[in-house]
C-alpha positions as CSV (number, residue, x, y, z in Angstrom):
1,M,100.1,70.1,-9.6
2,I,102.8,70.0,-12.2
3,F,100.1,70.7,-14.8
4,I,99.4,74.1,-13.4
5,K,103.1,75.0,-13.3
6,L,103.7,74.0,-16.9
7,I,100.6,75.8,-18.1
8,L,101.8,79.0,-16.3
9,A,105.2,78.6,-18.0
10,H,103.4,78.1,-21.4
11,L,101.2,81.2,-20.9
12,F,104.3,83.3,-20.1
13,G,106.4,81.9,-22.9
14,D,103.8,81.8,-25.7
15,F,102.0,85.1,-25.0
16,I,103.7,87.4,-22.4
17,L,107.3,87.0,-23.4
18,Q,106.8,86.7,-27.2
19,P,106.8,90.0,-29.0
20,N,104.7,90.5,-32.2
21,S,108.0,91.1,-34.1
22,W,109.1,87.6,-33.2
23,V,105.8,86.1,-34.4
24,A,106.1,88.0,-37.7
25,D,109.7,87.0,-38.2
26,K,108.8,83.3,-37.6
27,E,106.0,83.4,-40.1
28,N,108.2,85.0,-42.7
29,R,111.4,83.0,-42.2
30,K,109.8,79.9,-40.7
31,L,112.5,77.4,-39.6
32,K,115.3,79.8,-40.5
33,S,114.1,82.4,-38.0
34,K,116.4,82.7,-35.0
35,Y,113.4,83.8,-32.9
36,L,111.9,80.3,-33.2
37,Y,114.8,78.8,-31.3
38,F,114.9,81.7,-28.8
39,H,111.2,81.0,-28.2
40,V,111.7,77.3,-27.6
41,L,114.6,78.0,-25.3
42,I,112.5,80.4,-23.2
43,H,109.8,77.7,-22.9
44,A,112.3,75.2,-21.6
45,V,113.9,77.6,-19.1
46,L,110.5,78.8,-17.8
47,S,109.3,75.2,-17.4
48,L,112.4,74.4,-15.3
49,I,112.0,77.5,-13.2
50,F,108.3,76.8,-12.5
51,L,109.0,73.2,-11.7
52,W,111.8,74.2,-9.3
53,D,113.3,70.8,-9.3
54,L,116.5,70.0,-11.1
55,K,115.6,66.3,-11.1
56,L,112.8,67.2,-13.5
57,W,115.2,68.8,-16.1
58,W,114.1,66.2,-18.6
59,V,110.5,67.4,-18.3
60,A,111.6,70.9,-19.3
61,G,113.7,69.5,-22.1
62,F,110.8,67.4,-23.4
63,V,108.5,70.4,-23.3
64,G,111.0,72.4,-25.2
65,V,111.5,69.8,-27.9
66,S,107.8,69.1,-28.3
67,H,107.1,72.8,-28.5
68,F,109.7,73.1,-31.3
69,I,108.1,70.2,-33.3
70,I,104.6,71.6,-32.9
71,D,105.6,75.2,-33.8
72,A,107.6,74.0,-36.7
73,C,104.7,72.0,-38.1
74,K,102.4,75.0,-37.7
75,L,104.8,77.4,-39.5
76,T,105.4,74.9,-42.3
77,F,101.9,73.9,-43.1
78,Q,99.7,77.0,-42.2
79,T,98.5,79.3,-44.9
80,A,96.7,82.6,-44.8
81,K,93.3,80.8,-44.9
82,T,94.2,78.2,-42.3
83,K,96.2,80.4,-39.9
84,K,93.3,80.7,-37.4
85,N,92.8,76.9,-37.4
86,W,96.5,76.2,-36.9
87,F,96.6,78.6,-33.9
88,F,94.0,76.6,-32.0
89,I,95.5,73.3,-33.2
90,D,98.9,74.5,-32.0
91,Q,97.6,75.5,-28.5
92,L,95.6,72.3,-28.1
93,L,98.7,70.2,-28.9
94,H,100.8,72.1,-26.4
95,V,98.2,71.6,-23.7
96,L,97.9,67.9,-24.5
97,V,101.7,67.4,-24.3
98,I,101.7,69.2,-20.9
99,A,98.8,67.1,-19.7
100,G,100.5,63.9,-20.8
101,V,103.8,64.8,-19.1
102,S,102.0,65.9,-15.9
103,F,100.0,62.7,-15.7
104,Y,103.2,60.6,-16.2
105,C,105.4,62.3,-13.6
106,N,103.0,63.9,-11.2
107,E,103.9,61.3,-8.5
108,F,107.5,62.3,-8.6
109,T,106.8,66.1,-8.3
110,I,108.2,68.0,-5.4
111,E,105.8,70.9,-4.7
112,F,107.4,74.3,-4.4
113,F,104.2,76.2,-4.1
114,K,102.0,74.6,-1.4
115,N,98.9,76.8,-1.9
116,Q,97.3,75.2,-5.0
117,E,94.3,77.5,-4.9
118,F,96.6,80.5,-5.3
119,L,98.3,78.8,-8.3
120,K,95.0,78.2,-9.9
121,I,93.9,81.8,-9.5
122,V,97.2,83.1,-10.8
123,M,97.0,80.8,-13.9
124,A,93.4,81.9,-14.6
125,A,94.2,85.6,-14.2
126,L,97.2,85.3,-16.4
127,F,95.1,83.6,-19.1
128,L,92.6,86.5,-19.0
129,T,95.3,89.1,-19.9
130,T,97.2,88.9,-23.2
131,P,96.4,85.2,-24.0
132,A,92.6,85.9,-23.9
133,S,93.1,89.1,-26.0
134,I,94.9,87.1,-28.7
135,F,92.2,84.4,-28.7
136,I,89.5,87.0,-29.1
137,K,91.5,88.8,-31.9
138,I,91.9,85.5,-33.8
139,L,88.2,84.6,-33.3
140,L,87.2,88.0,-34.7
141,S,89.7,87.9,-37.6
142,S,86.9,86.7,-40.0
143,W,85.2,90.1,-39.6
144,T,86.5,93.6,-40.2
145,P,85.0,96.6,-38.5
146,V,83.5,99.3,-40.7
147,P,86.1,101.9,-41.6
148,E,85.7,105.5,-40.4
149,T,84.0,107.9,-42.8
150,A,83.2,111.6,-42.7
151,D,79.6,110.7,-41.6
152,N,80.8,108.8,-38.6
153,I,81.3,110.3,-35.1
154,Q,84.9,110.8,-33.9
155,T,86.3,107.3,-33.0
156,E,89.9,108.2,-32.4
157,S,91.2,106.5,-29.3
158,L,94.3,105.9,-27.3
159,S,96.9,103.5,-28.6
160,S,96.0,99.9,-27.6
161,A,93.2,101.2,-25.4
162,G,90.8,98.5,-26.4
163,K,93.2,95.8,-25.5
164,Y,93.9,97.1,-22.0
165,I,90.2,97.9,-21.4
166,G,89.4,94.3,-22.3
167,I,92.1,93.0,-20.0
168,L,90.9,95.1,-17.1
169,E,87.2,94.2,-17.6
170,R,88.0,90.5,-17.7
171,L,90.1,90.6,-14.5
172,L,87.4,92.6,-12.7
173,V,84.7,90.1,-13.8
174,F,86.9,87.2,-12.8
175,T,87.5,88.8,-9.4
176,F,83.8,89.4,-8.8
177,I,83.0,85.8,-9.6
178,V,85.8,84.4,-7.4
179,V,84.6,86.5,-4.4
180,D,81.0,85.6,-5.1
181,H,79.8,89.0,-6.0
182,W,77.9,88.4,-9.3
183,E,76.2,91.7,-9.0
184,G,79.5,93.3,-9.9
185,V,79.4,91.5,-13.3
186,G,76.1,93.1,-14.0
187,F,77.5,96.5,-13.1
188,M,80.4,95.9,-15.5
189,V,78.1,95.0,-18.3
190,A,75.9,98.1,-17.6
191,A,78.9,100.4,-17.5
192,K,80.3,99.0,-20.7
193,S,76.9,99.5,-22.4
194,V,76.6,103.1,-21.3
195,F,80.0,104.3,-22.4
196,R,80.6,102.2,-25.5
197,F,77.3,101.4,-27.2
198,S,76.0,104.9,-26.9
199,D,78.8,106.1,-29.1
200,L,78.2,103.2,-31.6
201,A,74.5,104.1,-31.7
202,Q,75.4,107.7,-32.7
203,A,77.8,106.3,-35.3
204,K,74.9,104.5,-37.0
205,Q,77.2,101.7,-38.1
206,R,75.4,98.4,-37.6
207,K,78.3,96.2,-38.7
208,L,80.7,98.0,-36.3
209,T,78.2,97.7,-33.5
210,E,77.8,94.0,-34.1
211,Y,81.6,93.6,-34.3
212,V,82.1,95.3,-30.9
213,L,79.2,93.4,-29.4
214,I,80.6,90.1,-30.4
215,G,84.0,91.1,-29.0
216,T,82.5,92.3,-25.7
217,L,80.5,89.1,-25.3
218,L,83.5,86.9,-26.0
219,S,85.5,88.9,-23.5
220,F,82.9,88.7,-20.7
221,G,82.1,85.1,-21.6
222,M,85.8,84.0,-21.3
223,A,86.0,85.8,-17.9
224,V,82.8,84.2,-16.6
225,L,83.7,80.7,-17.8
226,T,87.2,81.0,-16.4
227,G,85.8,82.1,-13.0
228,I,83.2,79.3,-12.9
229,L,85.9,76.7,-13.8
230,I,88.2,77.9,-11.0
231,K,85.3,77.7,-8.6
232,I,84.3,74.2,-9.4
233,I,87.7,72.6,-10.0
């Protein structure tokens, strides 16, 4: 399936191999940012690598050009208020382009990876790492957690600990679902409740508790839905 290969290339190019410094520079300098063109080039190269067929060079080129056009429109027209909306519009348009190209040239595709089940699992697991973290961060951007005060308990934590905890819990939940051990999902929810929400209860911060609860439910929900989709596709 050429669609899965191009989605894998997109996930790597848009999330894994794009530092935050590149994103900030693109938003500040827009079309004048050199990182916009580096980003597009990376997408084209990754598409060609995942397709693994030089006859499909034009597909990689088309994906690169379309990615530049979509990103250029987002950078040009988005504002601080519409940034969240443009993120999802941007991702939707990229997926639609990939779906259209895949539908058009699927019959000409030479499969390099023969195990399509493996490709689906890799794609899903990759989505549940950094891409899912970014989606959750943007969805929660409308709310701000309550700042720490002298009356709160100590909430100091390791750098980026929340991000990596979320990634690990999503991958574990996804694994439990794929191997048909749903009881493991219940164990994860219980463990998260014991270690996280007990601290929040002591902090006596309702808004912070609700903020973390929404983030946790989004994280678990994404993992569960991804696992179910992989099982039924």
